N, CA, C and O atoms as a DFTB+ gen file, in Angstrom:
536 C
 N C O
     1  1       6.184      -6.880      14.084
     2  2       6.679      -6.251      12.861
     3  2       8.110      -6.695      12.563
     4  3       8.498      -6.821      11.401
     5  1       8.896      -6.934      13.625
     6  2      10.276      -7.378      13.451
     7  2      10.337      -8.676      12.652
     8  3      11.173      -8.820      11.760
     9  1       9.450      -9.620      12.970
    10  2       9.482     -10.912      12.287
    11  2       9.132     -10.784      10.809
    12  3       9.673     -11.522       9.986
    13  1       8.233      -9.857      10.455
    14  2       7.905      -9.668       9.038
    15  2       9.103      -9.135       8.272
    16  3       9.377      -9.574       7.155
    17  1       9.813      -8.195       8.867
    18  2      11.005      -7.640       8.218
    19  2      12.090      -8.711       8.104
    20  3      12.764      -8.815       7.079
    21  1      12.252      -9.496       9.150
    22  2      13.240     -10.571       9.131
    23  2      12.878     -11.618       8.088
    24  3      13.750     -12.105       7.368
    25  1      11.616     -11.961       8.003
    26  2      11.154     -12.928       7.006
    27  2      11.377     -12.386       5.592
    28  3      11.764     -13.136       4.696
    29  1      11.137     -11.102       5.389
    30  2      11.383     -10.484       4.080
    31  2      12.869     -10.541       3.738
    32  3      13.236     -10.843       2.602
    33  1      13.724     -10.252       4.718
    34  2      15.169     -10.340       4.485
    35  2      15.582     -11.775       4.154
    36  3      16.443     -11.993       3.301
    37  1      14.967     -12.755       4.828
    38  2      15.235     -14.163       4.547
    39  2      14.887     -14.486       3.092
    40  3      15.637     -15.189       2.415
    41  1      13.771     -13.984       2.621
    42  2      13.364     -14.187       1.230
    43  2      14.320     -13.534       0.245
    44  3      14.635     -14.108      -0.797
    45  1      14.777     -12.346       0.573
    46  2      15.731     -11.639      -0.294
    47  2      17.045     -12.414      -0.376
    48  3      17.606     -12.587      -1.458
    49  1      17.527     -12.876       0.772
    50  2      18.769     -13.657       0.789
    51  2      18.590     -14.954      -0.004
    52  3      19.483     -15.353      -0.751
    53  1      17.450     -15.603       0.157
    54  2      17.180     -16.829      -0.585
    55  2      17.158     -16.598      -2.085
    56  3      17.709     -17.392      -2.847
    57  1      16.523     -15.509      -2.512
    58  2      16.473     -15.194      -3.947
    59  2      17.868     -14.853      -4.470
    60  3      18.253     -15.299      -5.551
    61  1      18.623     -14.066      -3.707
    62  2      19.985     -13.712      -4.118
    63  2      20.870     -14.955      -4.164
    64  3      21.677     -15.121      -5.078
    65  1      20.709     -15.813      -3.181
    66  2      21.474     -17.053      -3.117
    67  2      21.185     -17.939      -4.332
    68  3      22.101     -18.503      -4.931
    69  1      19.929     -18.053      -4.679
    70  2      19.533     -18.862      -5.838
    71  2      20.099     -18.267      -7.129
    72  3      20.624     -18.991      -7.974
    73  1      19.989     -16.957      -7.273
    74  2      20.515     -16.284      -8.465
    75  2      22.033     -16.458      -8.554
    76  3      22.572     -16.694      -9.635
    77  1      22.714     -16.342      -7.422
    78  2      24.166     -16.530      -7.393
    79  2      24.535     -17.953      -7.815
    80  3      25.431     -18.150      -8.636
    81  1      23.849     -18.928      -7.255
    82  2      24.107     -20.334      -7.575
    83  2      23.912     -20.596      -9.072
    84  3      24.800     -21.130      -9.736
    85  1      22.746     -20.216      -9.594
    86  2      22.447     -20.455     -11.008
    87  2      23.399     -19.668     -11.911
    88  3      23.915     -20.197     -12.896
    89  1      23.624     -18.399     -11.562
    90  2      24.498     -17.552     -12.373
    91  2      25.906     -18.103     -12.465
    92  3      26.471     -18.205     -13.554
    93  1      26.476     -18.459     -11.314
    94  2      27.825     -19.020     -11.302
    95  2      27.889     -20.349     -12.058
    96  3      28.844     -20.610     -12.790
    97  1      26.882     -21.169     -11.878
    98  2      26.855     -22.458     -12.579
    99  2      26.977     -22.257     -14.089
   100  3      27.798     -22.896     -14.748
   101  1      26.155     -21.368     -14.623
   102  2      26.156     -21.176     -16.072
   103  2      27.379     -20.412     -16.569
   104  3      27.848     -20.657     -17.681
   105  1      27.897     -19.495     -15.767
   106  2      29.126     -18.779     -16.136
   107  2      30.302     -19.751     -16.171
   108  3      31.073     -19.774     -17.129
   109  1      30.429     -20.552     -15.116
   110  2      31.537     -21.507     -15.059
   111  2      31.440     -22.536     -16.186
   112  3      32.453     -22.925     -16.766
   113  1      30.234     -22.969     -16.488
   114  2      30.021     -23.912     -17.600
   115  2      30.404     -23.250     -18.926
   116  3      31.042     -23.876     -19.772
   117  1      30.017     -21.988     -19.105
   118  2      30.352     -21.259     -20.335
   119  2      31.861     -21.060     -20.471
   120  3      32.374     -20.946     -21.584
   121  1      32.570     -21.019     -19.347
   122  2      34.025     -20.886     -19.373
   123  2      34.719     -22.208     -19.664
   124  3      35.946     -22.274     -19.738
   125  1      33.916     -23.271     -19.831
   126  2      34.468     -24.550     -20.223
   127  2      34.698     -25.539     -19.099
   128  3      35.250     -26.615     -19.329
   129  1      34.286     -25.199     -17.887
   130  2      34.455     -26.143     -16.783
   131  2      33.427     -27.263     -16.885
   132  3      32.314     -27.040     -17.361
   133  1      33.786     -28.456     -16.447
   134  2      32.812     -29.554     -16.431
   135  2      31.618     -29.196     -15.536
   136  3      31.774     -28.512     -14.525
   137  1      30.443     -29.660     -15.917
   138  2      29.218     -29.340     -15.177
   139  2      29.338     -29.724     -13.706
   140  3      28.913     -28.972     -12.830
   141  1      29.912     -30.884     -13.436
   142  2      30.027     -31.349     -12.047
   143  2      30.851     -30.373     -11.214
   144  3      30.448     -30.002     -10.112
   145  1      31.997     -29.961     -11.735
   146  2      32.854     -29.019     -11.022
   147  2      32.173     -27.657     -10.902
   148  3      32.223     -27.022      -9.848
   149  1      31.543     -27.218     -11.977
   150  2      30.836     -25.932     -11.959
   151  2      29.734     -25.939     -10.914
   152  3      29.560     -24.954     -10.196
   153  1      28.982     -27.038     -10.814
   154  2      27.891     -27.131      -9.845
   155  2      28.420     -27.159      -8.415
   156  3      27.884     -26.473      -7.545
   157  1      29.461     -27.941      -8.165
   158  2      30.026     -27.998      -6.811
   159  2      30.554     -26.621      -6.405
   160  3      30.367     -26.190      -5.268
   161  1      31.205     -25.946      -7.328
   162  2      31.738     -24.609      -7.044
   163  2      30.616     -23.611      -6.793
   164  3      30.664     -22.862      -5.817
   165  1      29.611     -23.592      -7.658
   166  2      28.523     -22.610      -7.505
   167  2      27.719     -22.856      -6.236
   168  3      27.355     -21.905      -5.545
   169  1      27.438     -24.115      -5.919
   170  2      26.653     -24.378      -4.710
   171  2      27.459     -24.097      -3.450
   172  3      26.902     -23.645      -2.449
   173  1      28.760     -24.355      -3.483
   174  2      29.602     -24.051      -2.319
   175  2      29.661     -22.553      -2.069
   176  3      29.507     -22.105      -0.933
   177  1      29.881     -21.784      -3.114
   178  2      29.926     -20.324      -2.963
   179  2      28.567     -19.792      -2.511
   180  3      28.498     -18.929      -1.637
   181  1      27.498     -20.298      -3.098
   182  2      26.152     -19.863      -2.711
   183  2      25.848     -20.247      -1.263
   184  3      25.220     -19.478      -0.536
   185  1      26.285     -21.418      -0.850
   186  2      26.073     -21.874       0.526
   187  2      26.793     -20.952       1.516
   188  3      26.218     -20.560       2.531
   189  1      28.036     -20.610       1.221
   190  2      28.794     -19.700       2.087
   191  2      28.155     -18.309       2.103
   192  3      28.042     -17.680       3.155
   193  1      27.739     -17.839       0.924
   194  2      27.035     -16.561       0.862
   195  2      25.783     -16.608       1.735
   196  3      25.513     -15.677       2.494
   197  1      25.026     -17.689       1.625
   198  2      23.787     -17.828       2.392
   199  2      24.055     -17.768       3.891
   200  3      23.327     -17.104       4.630
   201  1      25.092     -18.455       4.334
   202  2      25.415     -18.438       5.759
   203  2      25.706     -17.021       6.239
   204  3      25.086     -16.544       7.190
   205  1      26.647     -16.350       5.583
   206  2      27.063     -15.027       6.049
   207  2      25.977     -13.969       5.836
   208  3      25.824     -13.075       6.669
   209  1      25.229     -14.054       4.746
   210  2      24.144     -13.096       4.516
   211  2      23.031     -13.283       5.541
   212  3      22.488     -12.306       6.057
   213  1      22.691     -14.534       5.834
   214  2      21.675     -14.764       6.864
   215  2      22.172     -14.331       8.235
   216  3      21.422     -13.738       9.010
   217  1      23.422     -14.620       8.536
   218  2      23.994     -14.245       9.828
   219  2      23.977     -12.719      10.020
   220  3      23.501     -12.218      11.039
   221  1      24.494     -12.005       9.042
   222  2      24.663     -10.553       9.191
   223  2      23.422      -9.740       8.801
   224  3      23.095      -8.753       9.460
   225  1      22.739     -10.151       7.740
   226  2      21.637      -9.346       7.199
   227  2      20.276      -9.812       7.713
   228  3      19.496      -8.998       8.209
   229  1      19.983     -11.087       7.606
   230  2      18.662     -11.577       7.999
   231  2      18.484     -11.568       9.505
   232  3      17.527     -10.989      10.020
   233  1      19.407     -12.213      10.215
   234  2      19.241     -12.405      11.657
   235  2      20.087     -11.451      12.487
   236  3      19.917     -11.373      13.704
   237  1      20.996     -10.726      11.845
   238  2      21.799      -9.677      12.457
   239  2      22.484     -10.120      13.749
   240  3      22.375      -9.461      14.783
   241  1      23.191     -11.246      13.669
   242  2      23.928     -11.708      14.837
   243  2      25.400     -11.340      14.683
   244  3      25.966     -11.395      13.591
   245  1      25.992     -10.968      15.795
   246  2      27.423     -10.673      15.825
   247  2      27.932     -11.016      17.219
   248  3      27.163     -11.097      18.177
   249  1      29.219     -11.210      17.309
   250  2      29.810     -11.549      18.588
   251  2      29.396     -12.926      19.087
   252  3      29.430     -13.195      20.288
   253  1      29.008     -13.789      18.165
   254  2      28.574     -15.127      18.536
   255  2      29.629     -16.128      18.097
   256  3      30.595     -15.766      17.426
   257  1      29.444     -17.374      18.472
   258  2      30.365     -18.442      18.107
   259  2      30.085     -18.849      16.653
   260  3      29.141     -19.589      16.377
   261  1      30.913     -18.359      15.739
   262  2      30.703     -18.576      14.307
   263  2      30.843     -20.060      13.950
   264  3      30.105     -20.560      13.100
   265  1      31.773     -20.762      14.585
   266  2      31.956     -22.186      14.296
   267  2      30.697     -22.953      14.685
   268  3      30.234     -23.801      13.923
   269  1      30.137     -22.668      15.861
   270  2      28.891     -23.303      16.309
   271  2      27.771     -23.013      15.320
   272  3      27.028     -23.915      14.934
   273  1      27.651     -21.751      14.910
   274  2      26.603     -21.373      13.963
   275  2      26.781     -22.076      12.616
   276  3      25.807     -22.529      12.016
   277  1      28.014     -22.165      12.147
   278  2      28.270     -22.808      10.853
   279  2      27.912     -24.292      10.908
   280  3      27.289     -24.812       9.982
   281  1      28.295     -24.970      11.974
   282  2      27.979     -26.396      12.109
   283  2      26.462     -26.589      12.147
   284  3      25.927     -27.450      11.448
   285  1      25.780     -25.800      12.950
   286  2      24.314     -25.905      13.021
   287  2      23.665     -25.558      11.685
   288  3      22.701     -26.203      11.274
   289  1      24.190     -24.547      11.015
   290  2      23.674     -24.134       9.707
   291  2      23.778     -25.288       8.704
   292  3      22.832     -25.565       7.966
   293  1      24.925     -25.950       8.687
   294  2      25.129     -27.082       7.780
   295  2      24.138     -28.197       8.100
   296  3      23.497     -28.735       7.197
   297  1      24.008     -28.545       9.378
   298  2      23.102     -29.629       9.776
   299  2      21.660     -29.288       9.422
   300  3      20.958     -30.111       8.833
   301  1      21.212     -28.093       9.772
   302  2      19.826     -27.682       9.499
   303  2      19.564     -27.634       7.998
   304  3      18.558     -28.162       7.525
   305  1      20.456     -27.009       7.257
   306  2      20.256     -26.840       5.819
   307  2      20.257     -28.183       5.087
   308  3      19.385     -28.444       4.259
   309  1      21.230     -29.023       5.393
   310  2      21.299     -30.314       4.710
   311  2      20.153     -31.238       5.112
   312  3      19.680     -32.026       4.293
   313  1      19.705     -31.150       6.352
   314  2      18.533     -31.933       6.762
   315  2      17.310     -31.490       5.968
   316  3      16.523     -32.321       5.514
   317  1      17.156     -30.193       5.803
   318  2      16.042     -29.674       5.011
   319  2      16.116     -30.104       3.561
   320  3      15.112     -30.491       2.963
   321  1      17.318     -30.034       2.997
   322  2      17.486     -30.372       1.579
   323  2      17.401     -31.864       1.317
   324  3      16.711     -32.298       0.393
   325  1      18.091     -32.642       2.116
   326  2      18.195     -34.075       1.824
   327  2      17.094     -34.900       2.461
   328  3      16.533     -35.777       1.803
   329  1      16.767     -34.651       3.714
   330  2      15.771     -35.487       4.403
   331  2      14.351     -34.980       4.174
   332  3      13.500     -35.719       3.682
   333  1      14.094     -33.727       4.527
   334  2      12.722     -33.212       4.416
   335  2      12.225     -33.174       2.977
   336  3      11.120     -33.629       2.683
   337  1      13.046     -32.632       2.083
   338  2      12.595     -32.552       0.693
   339  2      12.362     -33.939       0.111
   340  3      11.367     -34.160      -0.580
   341  1      13.253     -34.862       0.379
   342  2      13.070     -36.222      -0.126
   343  2      11.801     -36.842       0.437
   344  3      11.036     -37.462      -0.301
   345  1      11.570     -36.685       1.720
   346  2      10.382     -37.221       2.383
   347  2       9.098     -36.649       1.767
   348  3       8.162     -37.393       1.472
   349  1       9.060     -35.340       1.576
   350  2       7.876     -34.701       0.996
   351  2       7.656     -35.173      -0.445
   352  3       6.524     -35.455      -0.837
   353  1       8.712     -35.257      -1.221
   354  2       8.583     -35.700      -2.610
   355  2       8.068     -37.138      -2.663
   356  3       7.178     -37.453      -3.453
   357  1       8.625     -38.002      -1.827
   358  2       8.183     -39.403      -1.802
   359  2       6.716     -39.505      -1.403
   360  3       5.984     -40.329      -1.952
   361  1       6.281     -38.689      -0.465
   362  2       4.874     -38.710      -0.055
   363  2       3.949     -38.104      -1.104
   364  3       2.859     -38.621      -1.347
   365  1       4.377     -37.019      -1.721
   366  2       3.492     -36.280      -2.632
   367  2       3.425     -36.864      -4.041
   368  3       2.384     -36.781      -4.693
   369  1       4.507     -37.445      -4.513
   370  2       4.563     -37.919      -5.913
   371  2       3.440     -38.888      -6.292
   372  3       2.793     -38.673      -7.317
   373  1       3.181     -39.939      -5.521
   374  2       2.123     -40.870      -5.938
   375  2       0.750     -40.184      -6.044
   376  3       0.008     -40.400      -7.003
   377  1       0.438     -39.378      -5.067
   378  2      -0.849     -38.678      -5.059
   379  2      -0.951     -37.697      -6.224
   380  3      -1.959     -37.659      -6.929
   381  1       0.106     -36.905      -6.420
   382  2       0.086     -35.917      -7.497
   383  2       0.134     -36.569      -8.878
   384  3      -0.452     -36.049      -9.828
   385  1       0.818     -37.686      -8.994
   386  2       0.832     -38.417     -10.266
   387  2      -0.568     -38.941     -10.581
   388  3      -1.008     -38.902     -11.730
   389  1      -1.258     -39.428      -9.566
   390  2      -2.632     -39.919      -9.755
   391  2      -3.567     -38.791     -10.169
   392  3      -4.480     -39.001     -10.967
   393  1      -3.346     -37.603      -9.634
   394  2      -4.210     -36.453      -9.944
   395  2      -3.880     -35.869     -11.318
   396  3      -4.781     -35.578     -12.105
   397  1      -2.583     -35.699     -11.605
   398  2      -2.188     -35.029     -12.853
   399  2      -1.978     -35.982     -14.020
   400  3      -2.044     -35.570     -15.178
   401  1      -1.725     -37.255     -13.725
   402  2      -1.429     -38.268     -14.737
   403  2      -0.153     -37.949     -15.523
   404  3       0.041     -38.451     -16.630
   405  1       0.721     -37.104     -14.939
   406  2       1.983     -36.745     -15.582
   407  2       3.074     -36.716     -14.504
   408  3       3.028     -35.897     -13.587
   409  1       4.032     -37.598     -14.624
   410  2       5.065     -37.680     -13.578
   411  2       5.938     -36.427     -13.518
   412  3       6.360     -36.029     -12.432
   413  1       6.218     -35.800     -14.658
   414  2       7.036     -34.585     -14.642
   415  2       6.323     -33.443     -13.918
   416  3       6.941     -32.718     -13.138
   417  1       5.057     -33.288     -14.168
   418  2       4.267     -32.255     -13.484
   419  2       4.179     -32.575     -11.994
   420  3       4.312     -31.689     -11.150
   421  1       3.955     -33.841     -11.684
   422  2       3.880     -34.260     -10.282
   423  2       5.198     -33.999      -9.566
   424  3       5.204     -33.565      -8.413
   425  1       6.308     -34.258     -10.238
   426  2       7.620     -34.001      -9.636
   427  2       7.836     -32.511      -9.416
   428  3       8.324     -32.102      -8.363
   429  1       7.476     -31.702     -10.401
   430  2       7.630     -30.249     -10.258
   431  2       6.822     -29.737      -9.073
   432  3       7.345     -28.989      -8.246
   433  1       5.567     -30.125      -8.981
   434  2       4.712     -29.677      -7.878
   435  2       5.239     -30.213      -6.549
   436  3       5.253     -29.492      -5.551
   437  1       5.670     -31.467      -6.533
   438  2       6.231     -32.056      -5.314
   439  2       7.470     -31.299      -4.859
   440  3       7.637     -31.021      -3.671
   441  1       8.335     -30.967      -5.808
   442  2       9.564     -30.229      -5.480
   443  2       9.237     -28.838      -4.964
   444  3       9.887     -28.359      -4.035
   445  1       8.255     -28.188      -5.542
   446  2       7.845     -26.867      -5.053
   447  2       7.320     -26.958      -3.618
   448  3       7.681     -26.142      -2.770
   449  1       6.480     -27.939      -3.353
   450  2       5.963     -28.139      -1.997
   451  2       7.118     -28.454      -1.047
   452  3       7.183     -27.910       0.056
   453  1       8.016     -29.321      -1.466
   454  2       9.161     -29.699      -0.639
   455  2      10.066     -28.503      -0.360
   456  3      10.629     -28.389       0.729
   457  1      10.206     -27.623      -1.330
   458  2      11.020     -26.423      -1.144
   459  2      10.395     -25.506      -0.103
   460  3      11.102     -24.959       0.743
   461  1       9.092     -25.332      -0.155
   462  2       8.399     -24.504       0.847
   463  2       8.565     -25.113       2.240
   464  3       8.799     -24.396       3.213
   465  1       8.444     -26.434       2.330
   466  2       8.617     -27.117       3.620
   467  2      10.031     -26.899       4.140
   468  3      10.215     -26.559       5.308
   469  1      11.029     -27.092       3.288
   470  2      12.413     -26.942       3.761
   471  2      12.760     -25.485       4.056
   472  3      13.541     -25.214       4.968
   473  1      12.198     -24.551       3.307
   474  2      12.424     -23.129       3.607
   475  2      11.821     -22.759       4.958
   476  3      12.426     -22.015       5.730
   477  1      10.633     -23.277       5.239
   478  2       9.992     -23.022       6.537
   479  2      10.834     -23.629       7.654
   480  3      11.096     -22.981       8.668
   481  1      11.255     -24.875       7.460
   482  2      12.149     -25.549       8.405
   483  2      13.401     -24.702       8.647
   484  3      13.764     -24.439       9.793
   485  1      14.058     -24.278       7.562
   486  2      15.278     -23.483       7.682
   487  2      15.027     -22.196       8.450
   488  3      15.768     -21.870       9.378
   489  1      13.996     -21.470       8.071
   490  2      13.723     -20.189       8.718
   491  2      13.503     -20.370      10.228
   492  3      14.082     -19.646      11.038
   493  1      12.676     -21.325      10.586
   494  2      12.384     -21.533      12.004
   495  2      13.620     -21.967      12.782
   496  3      13.881     -21.450      13.868
   497  1      14.379     -22.909      12.238
   498  2      15.560     -23.376      12.957
   499  2      16.702     -22.364      12.926
   500  3      17.466     -22.275      13.887
   501  1      16.831     -21.611      11.860
   502  2      17.823     -20.532      11.856
   503  2      17.469     -19.501      12.930
   504  3      18.343     -19.008      13.643
   505  1      16.170     -19.183      13.036
   506  2      15.722     -18.176      13.998
   507  2      15.933     -18.624      15.437
   508  3      16.472     -17.872      16.250
   509  1      15.514     -19.832      15.754
   510  2      15.468     -20.271      17.159
   511  2      16.670     -21.091      17.614
   512  3      16.846     -21.309      18.813
   513  1      17.503     -21.552      16.673
   514  2      18.650     -22.366      17.079
   515  2      19.966     -21.830      16.513
   516  3      20.884     -21.520      17.273
   517  1      20.065     -21.720      15.194
   518  2      21.347     -21.393      14.561
   519  2      21.796     -19.974      14.898
   520  3      22.907     -19.777      15.389
   521  1      20.950     -18.995      14.641
   522  2      21.314     -17.598      14.844
   523  2      20.594     -16.996      16.045
   524  3      20.325     -15.795      16.085
   525  1      20.288     -17.839      17.013
   526  2      19.600     -17.396      18.233
   527  2      20.487     -16.398      18.957
   528  3      21.673     -16.641      19.179
   529  1      19.897     -15.282      19.317
   530  2      20.635     -14.261      20.071
   531  2      20.609     -14.657      21.533
   532  3      19.548     -14.812      22.138
   533  1      21.798     -14.817      22.085
   534  2      21.905     -15.282      23.473
   535  2      21.857     -14.134      24.446
   536  3      21.933     -14.346      25.656
């Protein structure tokens, strides 16, 4: 039962993180900031929120080496985003394009699949490596 509650908290943090990222991006853009700066700012704030929310709320770790956790969090998260998602998209796009005959639809479906893969990767590695209770 503990893992179901933890998984639910992970989903809540992910949804809040996404809303924070998107919300800040559009607010900063509306305030006249360049899109590039607005995106870097929103993703950085969302990334920091994700780390601390997962640490304290999802995995409930305290008294641990925060620097170690942050370094592992960065490595795990960026590997999921840059390597795993790219790999899944590259594998899925040709097949999905052949099935749907629409590259935009194939990309959307590929990205959704890649997101599920990277979220699963993140959850498992956050649980057993990043926020492992010693």
